C-alpha positions as CSV (number, residue, x, y, z in Angstrom):
1,X,0.0,0.0,0.0
2,X,1.3,3.4,-1.0
3,X,0.5,6.4,1.3
4,X,1.5,10.0,0.7
5,X,2.8,10.7,4.2
6,X,3.4,9.0,7.5
7,X,0.6,11.2,8.8
8,X,-1.7,9.4,6.3
9,X,-0.5,6.0,7.4
10,X,-1.1,6.8,11.0
11,X,-4.7,8.0,10.1
12,X,-5.4,4.5,8.7
13,X,-3.9,2.8,11.8
14,X,-5.9,5.1,14.1
15,X,-9.1,4.1,12.3
16,X,-8.3,0.4,12.7
17,X,-7.6,-0.1,8.9
18,X,-4.8,-2.5,8.3
19,X,-2.4,-1.8,5.4
20,X,0.0,-4.3,4.0
21,X,3.6,-3.6,2.9
22,X,3.1,0.2,3.4
23,X,5.4,2.5,1.6
24,X,5.4,6.3,1.9
25,X,5.8,8.2,-1.4
26,X,5.4,12.0,-1.0
27,X,3.8,14.2,-3.7
28,X,6.1,16.1,-5.9
29,X,6.1,19.3,-7.9
30,X,7.0,20.2,-11.4
31,X,10.5,21.5,-11.1
32,X,10.2,23.3,-14.4
33,X,7.5,25.5,-12.9
34,X,8.2,25.6,-9.1
35,X,11.9,26.5,-8.5
36,X,13.7,29.0,-6.3
37,X,14.9,32.3,-7.6
38,X,17.7,34.4,-6.1
39,X,16.2,36.5,-3.4
40,X,17.7,39.4,-1.4
41,X,18.1,38.7,2.3
42,X,15.0,39.7,4.2
43,X,15.3,43.3,5.5
44,X,13.0,44.7,8.1
45,X,13.4,48.1,6.4
46,X,11.7,46.7,3.3
47,X,8.1,45.5,3.0
48,X,7.9,41.8,3.9
49,X,5.7,39.9,1.3
50,X,3.7,37.2,2.9
51,X,1.6,34.7,1.0
52,X,-0.8,31.9,1.7
53,X,-2.9,29.8,-0.6
54,X,-5.8,27.3,-0.6
55,X,-8.4,26.2,-3.1
56,X,-10.8,25.0,-0.5
57,X,-12.7,27.0,2.1
58,X,-13.0,23.9,4.4
59,X,-12.5,24.9,8.0
60,X,-9.7,22.3,8.3
61,X,-7.8,24.3,5.7
62,X,-7.2,26.8,8.5
63,X,-9.9,29.4,7.8
64,X,-10.2,30.5,11.4
65,X,-6.4,31.1,11.6
66,X,-6.4,33.1,8.3
67,X,-9.3,35.2,9.7
68,X,-7.2,35.9,12.9
69,X,-4.3,36.9,10.7
70,X,-6.5,39.2,8.6
71,X,-7.8,40.9,11.8
72,X,-4.6,41.0,13.8
73,X,-1.3,40.5,11.9
74,X,-0.7,44.1,11.0
75,X,-1.1,45.3,14.6
76,X,1.2,42.6,15.9
77,X,4.3,43.2,13.7
78,X,6.6,46.1,13.9
79,X,7.5,46.3,10.2
80,X,5.7,46.7,6.9
81,X,4.0,43.7,5.5
82,X,2.0,42.9,2.4
83,X,-0.1,39.8,2.9
84,X,-1.7,38.1,-0.1
85,X,-3.9,35.0,-0.2
86,X,-4.2,33.1,-3.4
87,X,-7.5,31.1,-3.8
88,X,-10.6,31.2,-1.7
89,X,-11.4,32.2,1.9
90,X,-14.7,31.6,3.8
91,X,-14.8,35.3,4.8
92,X,-14.3,38.7,3.2
93,X,-10.8,39.9,4.2
94,X,-10.2,43.4,5.3
95,X,-6.3,43.4,5.3
96,X,-5.3,40.4,3.3
97,X,-5.1,41.0,-0.5
98,X,-7.3,38.2,-2.0
99,X,-6.0,36.9,-5.3
100,X,-8.2,34.7,-7.5
101,X,-7.1,31.1,-7.9
102,X,-4.2,30.7,-10.2
103,X,-2.8,28.0,-12.5
104,X,0.5,26.5,-11.6
105,X,2.6,29.1,-13.5
106,X,0.7,32.0,-12.0
107,X,1.0,30.6,-8.5
108,X,4.7,30.0,-9.0
109,X,5.3,33.6,-10.0
110,X,3.5,34.8,-6.9
111,X,5.5,32.5,-4.7
112,X,8.8,33.5,-6.4
113,X,7.9,37.2,-5.7
114,X,7.1,36.6,-2.0
115,X,9.2,36.3,1.1
116,X,7.3,34.0,3.5
117,X,4.6,31.4,3.1
118,X,2.1,30.9,5.9
119,X,0.2,27.5,6.0
120,X,-2.6,27.1,8.5
121,X,-4.2,23.7,7.5
122,X,-4.9,21.2,10.2
123,X,-5.3,17.8,8.6
124,X,-3.6,17.8,5.2
125,X,-1.7,14.6,4.6
126,X,0.7,15.9,1.9
127,X,-0.4,19.3,0.6
128,X,0.8,20.2,-2.9
129,X,0.6,23.9,-2.3
130,X,3.0,23.6,0.6
131,X,5.5,21.5,-1.4
132,X,5.2,24.1,-4.2
133,X,6.0,26.9,-1.8
134,X,9.0,25.0,-0.5
135,X,10.2,24.3,-4.0
136,X,10.1,28.0,-4.7
137,X,12.5,28.5,-1.8
138,X,10.0,30.2,0.6
139,X,10.5,29.8,4.3
140,X,7.4,28.4,5.9
141,X,5.4,29.3,9.0
142,X,3.0,26.3,9.5
143,X,0.5,24.9,11.9
144,X,2.1,22.0,13.8
145,X,-0.5,19.5,12.6
146,X,-1.0,16.9,9.9
147,X,1.5,16.1,7.2
148,X,3.3,19.4,7.1
149,X,5.3,18.5,10.2
150,X,7.1,15.9,8.3
151,X,7.4,17.9,5.0
152,X,8.7,21.3,6.1
153,X,11.7,20.1,8.2
154,X,14.4,22.8,8.0
155,X,12.4,25.0,5.7
156,X,10.3,26.7,8.4
157,X,8.9,27.1,11.8
158,X,5.8,25.5,13.4
159,X,3.1,27.2,15.5
160,X,0.7,25.7,18.0
161,X,-1.3,28.9,18.6
162,X,-2.0,31.4,15.8
163,X,-1.0,34.2,18.2
164,X,2.6,33.0,17.8
165,X,2.8,33.6,14.1
166,X,3.9,37.2,14.3
167,X,6.9,36.1,16.5
168,X,7.8,33.3,14.0
169,X,7.7,35.8,11.1
170,X,10.1,37.9,13.1
171,X,12.3,34.9,13.7
172,X,12.5,34.1,10.0
């Protein structure tokens, strides 16, 4: 049985489903589209470009956390930020720049022109959008849940409480 993350395998086990000869094969990205570009070092004197993305408005995709970020992030950081969200939200943002869903090339360009990727999903086994952001060289701030814990590794910092995200952005 092939699973896309150890998190997925554990979900089967937790639900008393027995798998035989389990092997984990992670999703991959198209390296001709998603690749890093040379970025200047982050400078707090410049505007920090933050991006998130999701096609689904399911609550498990982190909608409550994105709403908190929309309402609070600007007042919690001490430098200029520009926060964009590509895809769909289950609320109308006041401070996040909402960008319509993009194809892979459009999404890659947005990632390549950003500084930090924030990922708030709770139960994703192996999210493609997260792997695409990593492939573009973005440092990640992510919810310490689901498959991202095993995917992000040295590429970012995990949060337990959304209120910690401004501090993690500063740390990056």
